[in-house]
N, C-alpha and C positions, 0 to 999 in steps of 0.2 A: 344510779347510786342506791336506789331503794330496793333493788332486786335481792332475792333471798341469797344468803351465804351458804356455800357448799363446802363440807368438810370431808376429809378422808378418815374413815373409822375402821377399815378392815383391809388386810393385805393377803394375797394368796398367789403362789407362783409354782410352776413346774418348769425346770430347766435341766440342763446337763449337770448343774451344780447339785441338784437334789430337789426334794419336795417341800422342805421346810424353809420358810422365809428367813428366820433368824440365823440358821446355820449357813444358808446361801449368802446372806449379807456379810457374815464374818469371813467366808471364803473370798468373796469379792474384795473386801478390805485388805485381805492378806495377799491379794494378787494371784489367787489360784485360777489357772486357766483350765476350763473343762473341755477344751477341744481335743479330740483324739482321732484315731483312724476309724473309718467307716467299717461296720461289721458286715460280714457276709457278701462283700462285693470287691474282691481283690483286683478285678479287671476294670473297675470303674475309673474314668478319668479324674473323678473327684475322690480324694482319699481323706482330706481333712474335714471333719464335721463335728458338731457338738450334739450328740445323741443323748436322749434320756436313757439311762441305763436299764437293762432288763429287769433287775430287781425292783427298781422304782416303778416301772410300768406294771409289773405283777402286783405290786402293792396297791396301785390304783385299781386294777381289775378286781382285786379282792375286796376293796372297799365298796365298789359299785358292781357287784356280781351280775345283777339282772341287766344293767345297762351294758356291761361288757359282752354278755351273750347276745343281746339284741343289736347293739351298735358296732362295737369293735373298732371303729375308726379312731385313730390315735388322737387327732385334734379334738374330737368330741370328748374323749376320755380325759385329755389334758384339761379341757375347759371345765369339766365336772369337778375334777380335783381342785383346781385353783379357785373355782367359784365356791365350793364347799369350804375350803380353807379360809377364804376371805370373809364369808358369813360367820364362820366359827370365831375368827379373830375379832369380828365386830360384835360378837355375842348376839347375833340375830338369827341363829338357826332355829331355835325353839321359841324365841320370845314372841308372844302374841302381838298382833298389830294389823294394820290395814294392808294386807298382802296385795290388794289391788293398787296400792300406791307404791309398790316396790317392783321394779322392772329390770330388764336386761338390755344392755347395749354391747354387742359383741362383734369383734372383728374376726373374720374367718378367711383363710386363704383358699386356694383352689383345691377341690376334692381330689382324691387319688385316682389317677388313671392306671388301672391294673392291666399289665400286659397279658395276664392270664385270661382276662375277659375279652381280649381280641383273639389271642391264639387259639382259644378253645373252639371258636366257631369259624376258623379259616378252612376253606376247601383245599384239596391238594394243589389247586392252581393258584393258591394264595389270595383268593377272594373271600370277602366276608359273607357267610351264609345267613342272610337275614331271616329266612323262613325257619331254619333250625334254631337260630337265636330266639325267635319269638316263641318257639315251643319249649325252650329250656331256660328262659331268662331268669327263672327262680334260682338257678345255680350260680348267678353272679356273686362274686365275692362281697361279703357284707360291708367291707370298708371301701367299696368301689364308688366312683363318682355316680354310677348308675343308681345307687341306693341313697346317696347323700347329697342333698341340695346344699347350697351355701348357707342357708338359714338353719340347717339341722342342729348344729351345736347350740345356737341360742335357744332354740325351742326345747331341746333336751335339758339344758341347764335350768330354764324357767320352770319346766314341769317337775323336775326332780327336786328343786329347792323351793318350790311353791312361790314363785315370783310372778304374780299375775297381772302386773301393771304393764307399762309400755315395753315393747319388745322390738328390737331392730338388729339387723345385721349390716355391717359395713365391710365392703370388699373394695378397697382402693389401694391395692398393692402394699408396699412397705409402710405406707402412712396409715393403714387401716386402724390399728389399735388405738393410736393417739386420737384419731378422728372419732372412734367409738367412745372413748373417754370424754372427749370434748362435747360430743352429742349428749351424753348422759349429764354432764355438768350443766349444759344449757337447759335440759329438761327439768332438772331440779330447781335451777335458778329461776326459771319462768313459771314454776308451779305445777308442772305436769306430773311430777312424782316427788316423793319424799326420800326414797332410797333407790339407788341404782347399783346393780352389780355390773361392772363394765371392764373392758380390756380386750384381749385377743388370744386366740389359740391357732396354732398352725403346725403342720408337719409335711415337709416335702422331701424328706430324706428317703427317697425311693428311686428306682431307676429312671423313670420319666422325669421326676422332679430334678434330679441331679443333672441329667443331660440337658434339660431346658436351660439352665443357667450357663452351662458350658457353651451352648449354641448362641446365647446372647453375648458371650464374651465377658461375662461378669464374674464368673467363679474362679476361685483360686484352685489351680490344678497341681500344686506342688505335692510331691510324694515323700519328701524327706522332712524330718523334724516337724511333723504335722501340728504339734502342739504350739508351734511358733508361726503358724501359717497366717493367722489374722493379726495384722500389725497396723492399726489405724494411724495415720499421720506420719508413718515411717517412710523413708525414701525407697525402701525395698518392698513396700506393699504390692500385692499382685492380684487382688480380687477378694470378693466376699467369701466368707466361710459359713456354710449353712448350719443353722441350729434348728431346734424344734422345742416346742413347749407351749406354755401359756402364762399369762400374767393378768390377774383380775383383781380389782379393788372394789371396796364398798364406798360409794359417795353418799353423803347424807346431808339433808338440810339441817342447818344449825340448831334450830329450836327443837327439832325432833331428836337430835343427838343429845342435847343438853338435858332434855326431859327424862331420858332413860339412863343418863350418867355414862355416856359412851366415852371411851378413850379417843382422843383426837390426835392423829399423826400430823396433820397439816391442813391448810385451807387451800382449795383450788381458787386461784386468783384471776386467771384469764386464759383465753384460748382463741386461736384463729387458724384458718387454713387458706391455702391458695393453690392455684394451678398454673404452672409456668408454660406447660404445653410446648416445650422446646424440642425434645426428642424423647422417644420411648425409654431409652436406657441411659440418658445422659442429662445432667442439669445444665442450664446456661452457665458459661464460664464465670460470670459475675455473681452467680447465686441469687438472681433477682427474685425467684419464687420463695427461697428461704428467707430473704430479707423481708418480703411481704408478710409471711406467716409469723416471723418473730416480732416484727413491728406491730402487727395486728394484735398479737397476744399481749404485748406490753400495753398497748392502748386500752385493751379490754380490761386489763388488771389495774389500771390507774397507777402503775408503778413506773419509776424512771429507770433508764438503763443501768444507772449506778446502784440501784437497789438489788440487782441480781448478782449473786455471789458464785453461782455454779450453773454450768450448762451440761446436761447429759446429751452429748452430741449424737447425731445419726451415725457418724463415724464408721463407715462401712469397710474401710481398708481398700477402697478402690481409688485409682489415681484421680479420677474426675471429681468424685463426691467430696473427698477430704479437702481438696484445695478450694472448691466452690463453697463449702460450708465455712471454711476458715475466712474466706473473703466476705461472706455474708455476715458473720459474727462481727468482723471489723467494721463493716458498713453500719450495722445497727448500733453497736456499742461504742464505736469511736475509740477514744483514749482509754475507756474503761475495759475494752476487750483484753488488754494485757494485764489487767488487775484481777479479773475473775478467773475461775478454774474451769477447765473443760476436760471431760474424760469420756471414753467410749466403752459402754458395757459390752458391746459386741466383741471386744477383744477377749472377753472372759467367757461368754456363753454363745458366741456366734450370732449370725443374723437369722432371726426367726421369721423373717418375711412379714406376712400380715400381722403376726403376733408381736413383732419386735417392740413396739411401743408400750406393750403391757408390762413385761418385766422391767423395762427401762424406766417406766413411770414409778414402779414400786421402788426401785433404787433411788430415783430422784426424790421421792417422798421421804425415804429413810435418810437421805443426806440432810434434808431440812430438819428432820426429827432428831437425828443423833449428832448433828454437826460434824459429820465425817464424810469424806469423799473417797471413793475407791479409785485406784490408779488405772491408767491405760497400760495394759501389759504388752510386752514385746516391742515397745517403742524405744529402740536403742540407737537408731540413726535417723534423727528427725529430718523430715523434708524441709529444706530452707524456705519453701513457700507455705509451710504450715508452722507458723512461728508463735503460736499462743502457748499458754501454760496448760499442757495436757496431762499433768500429774504422771509423768512417765515412771512407772515402776514403784512409786511411793504413794501410799494412802496419805491423805491430808486430814488431820484432826484439829478442829478448832477448839480453842479453850478461851473463855472470857466472855464478857458481856458484849452484845452487839452495839454498834454505834451507827449514827446516820452517816458519818464520814469514815469509810473504811479504807482510805487511801494508804494507810500504813498497816493494813490487816495482814499482809503477807510477809511481815517481818518474821524471820525464823526465831522460834523460841527454843525448840530442841529438834534434833534431826538424827536419823540413822539410815541404814541401807533400805529400810522398808517403810519408814514413817517420817512425816514432816508435821510438826505441831506449830500452829500459828494462832495469833490472837484473833478474837472476834467470834463470829458465828455464821452459819449459813442461813441468812434471813429469808432468801427467796431463791428459787432455782427454776430453770427452764429446761424442758425436754423436747428435742426435735425428732421428727420422723419425716423422711422424704421418700417418695415411692416412684416406681417405674410409671412412666406416662406423665410425669410432672406434678404429681400430688405432693403437697407440702403441708405439714401441720406442726404447730408448736403449742405447748401448754405450760402454764406457770403455776407453781405451788409456793406458798409462803408460810411462815410460822403463824399459828393461829393465836390471835389475841381476842379474848372474849369481849364482845361489845353487844349490848342488847339492842 
């Protein structure tokens, strides 16, 4: 109970919605879906994706010209943009301080496997010419896996933004970013750092990346009405829709933030992770691993289940995950499960794989900060086995003072086709990330109340 308190003081993200957190949040509240048709791959079995648009990527390259020339890898450029934005938002870009007490905890997915780097050194017989490759290896594409280790993005962000403290990279499939944020939270709480820039960046919208998820049987392969392809908790859901981007936040020790007059979005209250090790691509039907991570986060936060008002679900739009996550929420929250609100950000900007927990954490924090919850889009025919309040098609806006007993907080005050206004506030929220291989992680944020 005497451990240091950790606050969220800066937000940054790059998604198919755009580069600006404020406008992206408003689009999410309005139910704007950023999923569209993949560019430049008309024969790909995957057509529905959420790509960062070309103009936005050019803007990132213009901001970081030197890095764009040297690096070029999309996930690294996304991480730089989101990291820069989060530090600027926290007013820590130029502020003097102990940069050795400021670090990076970043999730990164698999580097790009460039087919050109295989085809270029194939013999007429279809064999890889190792000797020729050795003589010409400098010609490898600059964004290739051969030039970019998993820790490349974290190292570049730290160097560029002068964050000389602890530095780590987390690669645990789709749970990576939430685990990276949880790791940073614990570093600050335990006194290893005062400030951490943390989250995730990923991009696998490339031929090998797209085919990989088709072979796993996890990708949505619809070719019609691609903007409606991602439909978490809907009975017609048919697989994940891949997105790309980054979400990074600034976590800061409370006294450090107060001393410099920082704006506080929320307080990180608790974090936990688990490994169910059931199947590589499927959770156990009862969601046991998710139960363990959510229960652990609640225990770590010293909050009760009834203190949580919102869950940003992993919500992948796959048959197995959505049902297992629903069962897990019911197991952890019991009767309160039907009183809290659940929604899936992936319905808006796709599944960013290792990065997914980053932008989703940003939206979770904003829900607590603004007392608004974005809808789950494309949820029009609910799966009977997914029977919680997923805010289908309507943002929820809370108005009024919070109370310890919110049993009547979901009484409708006003409603429309796109908005539901209810009494109370979002006192605390939980964000889930579950990954291939059985990785599970949950993190809780709550409204900050200053106590010395």
